[in-house]
VOGU-3710 file (C-alpha; in Angstrom, 3 decimals, decimal comma):
1> mtvlhtdvti> 63,580/84,517/121,635  64,419/87,127/118,981  63,441/86,199/115,410  65,251/87,997/112,596  64,124/87,955/108,958  66,288/87,941/105,837  66,408/86,498/102,319  69,355/84,123/102,855  70,878/82,696/106,029  74,505/81,605/105,681
11> vgggpvglfl> 75,840/79,196/108,271  79,617/79,605/108,526  81,721/82,739/108,174  84,920/81,342/106,701  86,285/82,354/103,273  83,414/80,782/101,328  80,572/82,073/103,517  82,049/85,568/103,598  82,502/85,672/99,830  78,943/84,452/99,249
21> avrlrsrgih> 77,652/87,223/101,509  79,764/89,855/99,709  78,355/88,733/96,382  74,753/88,635/97,612  74,884/92,041/99,316  76,556/93,631/96,279  73,528/92,453/94,277  71,048/93,840/96,782  70,079/90,503/98,327  69,719/90,594/102,116
31> crilerrtsv> 71,557/87,905/104,077  72,915/87,083/107,522  75,941/84,975/108,459  75,954/82,897/111,638  79,559/82,150/112,659  80,418/80,395/115,912  83,979/81,809/116,070  84,226/85,170/117,786  87,119/86,348/115,579  89,149/85,406/112,528
41> sphsrsigih> 91,380/82,411/113,205  95,083/83,413/113,359  96,178/80,093/111,858  97,401/80,063/108,264  95,867/77,107/106,428  94,950/77,580/102,777  97,246/80,051/101,039  96,764/79,688/97,270  94,383/82,029/95,428  94,154/81,016/91,770
51> ppslelfakc> 93,502/83,287/88,748  89,809/82,308/88,334  89,181/83,417/91,930  91,043/86,685/91,394  88,785/87,321/88,405  85,712/86,808/90,605  87,135/89,191/93,200  87,755/91,765/90,458  84,097/91,542/89,403  83,159/92,293/93,015
61> givdafldqg> 85,591/95,238/93,190  87,716/93,715/95,980  90,728/92,273/94,145  93,101/95,190/94,866  93,257/94,397/98,591  94,331/90,833/97,798  96,941/91,939/95,268  98,351/94,501/97,714  98,806/91,976/100,521  99,598/88,746/98,674
71> eriecaevyd> 102,812/87,322/97,236  102,720/86,457/93,532  103,906/83,002/92,460  104,877/83,384/88,810  106,641/80,089/88,142  107,485/76,679/89,576  110,832/74,888/89,731  110,866/71,092/89,956  113,768/69,173/91,486  114,877/65,608/92,089
81> gsrrigslsf> 116,422/66,237/95,476  118,724/69,170/94,811  119,009/68,444/91,069  116,788/70,617/88,879  114,475/68,713/86,518  112,762/71,678/84,888  110,644/74,772/85,365  107,178/75,992/84,486  106,217/79,631/83,908  102,684/80,948/84,289
91> hrcpgpyrfv> 103,382/83,964/82,061  101,841/82,309/79,013  98,564/81,550/80,788  95,489/83,664/79,944  95,458/87,113/81,562  95,006/89,300/83,368  96,337/87,278/86,333  99,270/85,163/85,184  100,237/84,009/88,661  98,929/82,273/91,756
101> lslpqsatet> 98,572/84,623/94,721  99,910/83,387/98,055  98,145/84,802/101,119  97,463/83,259/104,549  93,834/82,319/105,068  93,599/84,606/108,086  94,422/87,606/105,868  91,981/86,384/103,215  89,160/86,203/105,765  90,006/89,654/107,107
111> iledalrrld> 89,838/91,206/103,617  86,497/89,554/102,900  85,071/90,530/106,290  86,131/94,164/105,794  84,496/94,186/102,351  81,294/92,747/103,807  81,168/95,258/106,653  81,404/98,097/104,143  78,369/96,663/102,368  76,403/95,709/105,485
121> pqcllrgaev> 77,840/96,180/109,005  75,076/94,019/110,511  75,428/91,012/108,210  77,985/88,951/110,144  76,866/87,608/113,536  79,833/86,138/115,424  79,620/83,871/118,446  76,437/82,284/117,087  76,350/78,483/117,025  73,555/76,841/115,031
131> tgldpddqgc> 71,497/74,394/117,085  68,822/73,365/114,587  66,994/73,954/111,305  63,215/73,901/110,840  62,372/73,954/107,099  58,877/74,502/105,745  57,214/75,423/102,430  58,075/79,102/102,813  61,725/78,749/103,769  63,604/77,749/106,901
141> lvrssggnga> 63,961/78,819/110,523  67,556/78,553/111,789  67,970/78,365/115,559  71,235/79,429/117,189  72,740/80,260/120,559  75,861/82,077/121,665  77,304/85,043/123,453  74,437/87,292/122,352  71,808/84,886/123,642  69,470/82,560/121,773
151> hsirskivvg> 67,839/83,807/118,610  66,452/82,515/115,317  66,579/83,677/111,726  63,809/83,032/109,226  64,808/83,168/105,569  63,777/81,941/102,153  66,892/79,790/101,818  69,714/78,520/104,048  73,255/77,926/102,789  75,694/75,800/104,762
161> cdgmnsvvrk> 79,308/76,962/104,510  80,220/75,320/107,797  83,005/72,963/106,819  83,590/69,246/106,603  81,605/68,495/109,775  78,702/70,614/108,543  75,684/70,849/110,834  73,605/71,965/107,849  74,560/68,899/105,796  73,649/66,623/108,689
171> cmgvcfqgra> 70,272/68,347/109,000  69,732/67,780/105,270  70,271/64,052/105,791  72,471/63,603/102,694  75,398/61,193/102,436  79,017/62,338/102,401  80,610/59,843/100,038  84,337/59,289/99,696  87,393/57,940/101,466  90,551/58,712/103,373
181> ypdtyvmgda> 93,906/58,299/101,603  97,030/56,771/103,136  98,998/59,970/102,366  100,120/62,108/105,316  102,047/65,375/105,480  103,594/67,906/107,851  103,249/71,631/107,150  105,119/74,591/108,590  106,176/78,170/107,801  109,716/79,486/108,105
191> eddtgcrsta> 111,771/82,570/107,330  112,646/82,572/103,634  116,384/82,542/102,937  116,077/80,688/99,621  116,121/83,742/97,316  113,167/82,249/95,382  110,590/84,902/96,209  108,177/84,451/93,265  108,867/80,757/92,717  107,202/77,608/93,988
201> ciylaqeglv> 109,742/74,825/94,505  108,652/71,195/94,132  111,086/68,488/95,267  110,349/64,952/94,064  112,655/63,265/96,543  112,827/59,479/96,617  111,487/59,575/100,205  108,479/61,655/99,138  107,317/65,098/98,110  108,488/68,415/99,518
211> esfplpglqr> 106,691/71,612/98,440  107,807/75,152/99,143  105,812/78,326/98,471  106,534/82,004/99,143  104,407/83,852/101,690  104,143/87,580/102,437  106,555/89,005/104,977  109,613/87,053/103,746  108,148/83,775/104,930  107,869/80,448/103,134
221> rwvlktderm> 105,410/77,563/103,490  106,921/74,058/103,527  104,895/70,860/103,051  106,628/67,534/103,664  105,334/64,046/102,770  105,602/61,603/105,686  105,264/57,836/106,054  102,680/58,183/108,817  100,685/60,918/110,471  102,694/63,034/112,934
231> dapskswfcd> 100,555/65,306/115,092  103,449/66,793/117,075  106,655/66,680/114,993  109,714/68,428/116,378  111,215/71,403/114,575  114,666/69,807/114,593  113,303/66,684/112,864  111,492/68,870/110,327  114,629/70,873/109,493  116,743/67,725/109,250
241> eirrrtrtvl> 114,252/66,118/106,867  114,038/69,218/104,663  117,844/69,346/104,462  118,118/65,636/103,685  115,604/65,778/100,838  116,291/69,218/99,345  119,718/70,350/100,623  117,960/73,463/101,948  119,025/74,530/105,430  116,275/75,783/107,760
251> vadrvgslhg> 116,956/77,143/111,234  114,680/75,536/113,810  114,327/78,770/115,800  112,955/80,470/112,665  110,314/77,830/111,974  106,753/78,434/113,154  104,368/75,855/114,556  104,127/72,559/112,670  100,926/70,797/111,727  100,502/67,170/110,643
261> fgiqayvasr> 97,516/66,213/108,530  95,981/63,394/106,525  94,133/63,481/103,218  90,465/62,826/102,525  88,131/63,221/99,573  84,350/63,403/100,031  81,452/64,754/97,983  77,869/65,130/99,199  75,315/62,984/97,369  73,242/66,166/96,975
271> tvtgriaiig> 74,085/69,788/97,697  70,509/71,110/97,564  67,475/69,749/99,399  64,353/71,879/99,259  65,416/75,361/100,379  68,675/74,265/102,000  72,004/74,227/100,120  75,623/73,483/101,002  78,798/74,723/99,306  82,548/74,673/99,975
281> daahvmspig> 83,886/72,091/102,417  80,353/71,363/103,589  79,672/69,967/100,108  83,073/68,524/99,197  86,496/67,914/100,709  89,632/67,294/98,668  93,370/67,022/99,054  95,052/70,373/99,762  97,947/69,366/97,485  97,406/71,764/94,601
291> gqgmnvgwmd> 95,531/74,358/96,662  92,142/73,924/94,991  89,648/73,473/97,837  89,025/77,076/98,908  88,958/78,238/95,294  86,393/75,606/94,315  84,267/76,819/97,240  84,383/80,387/95,906  83,238/79,123/92,516  80,343/77,349/94,241
301> awdlagvlgr> 79,446/80,620/95,967  79,548/82,643/92,742  77,371/80,082/90,980  74,819/79,946/93,803  74,664/83,734/94,112  73,804/83,883/90,415  70,947/81,432/90,905  69,643/83,215/93,992  69,935/86,590/92,305  67,322/85,472/89,848
311> evrgieernl> 65,212/83,255/92,037  65,391/84,332/95,680  61,885/85,784/95,525  60,499/82,777/93,712  63,013/79,967/93,752  62,646/77,484/90,897  63,717/73,978/91,813  65,139/73,191/88,365  67,695/76,004/88,652  68,844/74,764/92,054
321> drhdrrvrnr> 69,082/71,245/90,615  71,386/72,520/87,857  73,486/74,289/90,471  73,709/71,038/92,460  75,034/69,155/89,423  77,588/71,865/88,663  78,905/71,849/92,251  79,321/68,083/92,372  80,844/67,813/88,882  83,324/70,597/89,671
331> ahrairraew> 84,299/68,872/92,919  84,886/65,512/91,207  87,136/67,165/88,601  89,151/68,909/91,324  89,512/65,682/93,308  90,870/63,862/90,244  93,399/66,668/89,722  94,454/66,495/93,374  94,910/62,720/93,159  97,235/63,206/90,189
341> nmrlgrscrr> 99,303/65,676/92,244  99,562/63,216/95,132  100,645/60,303/92,940  103,590/62,272/91,599  104,671/63,157/95,127  104,689/59,663/96,613  107,877/57,722/97,260  108,925/56,042/94,050  110,868/52,854/93,265  111,791/54,082/89,781
351> pglrnafvrs> 112,381/57,807/90,126  114,175/57,944/86,774  110,993/57,072/84,878  108,950/59,546/86,908  111,487/62,299/86,381  111,571/61,660/82,641  107,793/61,975/82,536  107,845/65,203/84,563  110,604/66,629/82,358  108,519/65,891/79,248
361> ilcppldrvv> 105,412/67,700/80,501  107,462/70,763/81,449  108,507/71,214/77,806  106,449/72,622/74,912  103,745/71,984/73,928  102,602/70,223/77,116  103,949/72,929/79,431  101,119/75,267/78,510  98,530/72,587/79,316  100,176/71,870/82,671
371> araltmrwi> 100,384/75,578/83,539  96,667/75,992/82,829  95,875/72,977/84,997  98,012/74,164/87,910  96,346/77,607/87,833  92,867/76,022/87,733  92,088/77,108/84,180  90,423/73,718/83,733  87,356/74,976/85,639
//
């Protein structure tokens, strides 16, 4: 069995693992990514890239590729059905990025992978599935198998970026504490005939939330609150429901595949054990309503890279402990924000009171506070 040696082994080559590797390699720290997928997933899941993340990308010299490919969301319009309640502009938020960038996750991963390959063509190992971790006083041996045969990597530290069902977290033996919510949604992309290219549209219909966001290529992402989980909704039902709640007409033939999903919130009891750490969805899972999860993972990665940049050749436990507290505190704040978003979008017996509250927070001086919160300036 081949044994490779590096400073940091990253398990998982999604957006968070790729960004961590870009940051480490740009600072001269050697790392390897083990990713079981053989290519970038074509599915568009997370789409929102918030200003704090764009600032991190700018510090790494990679932001231009995101800005070139993404669609800028500069304001939000809020409706009660088809009746406009108010609007919120991001122009008064701190610069330089006074917008949320909309970009399919597949494009995000491709940009990050291209940036990493320019720094280190050998860093990303695809088709490698982790089968076990063997930690010791000097670091950790990660065993994997895949299309290139079985091999192991020995490194000073291992970082799990391998999602909610993280193998690394399970090997750490830490608890994943949280719960599932009753909220369920259906998501789909369609051709954009709304004329609202730079605007997010939020519909607080009595039957439940509808969200609509611009995507590159004259597409638009629609998210629809449902009474129960629907794993295989029909396009005709989806279009009928959008029209009933928003008065917007979608053509079924111009709607892409639909995806039903539920909501969960979990945070690991610890994100660092010895020389093993977890970040991103491996460390915390939150509601996608508000688009925070991927961005919080990038903040975890930036924070950890800063710690490892100082300590990778002589890791001090107290600095990793501080990182652990920052990751968990950040996740809890994001989860509370996401819960607030979900409450507003649930079916409501007294929509007049809710609408009056929403109208009040869209007016000065509260509008600036809300805009900062929605663009993740609370971090």
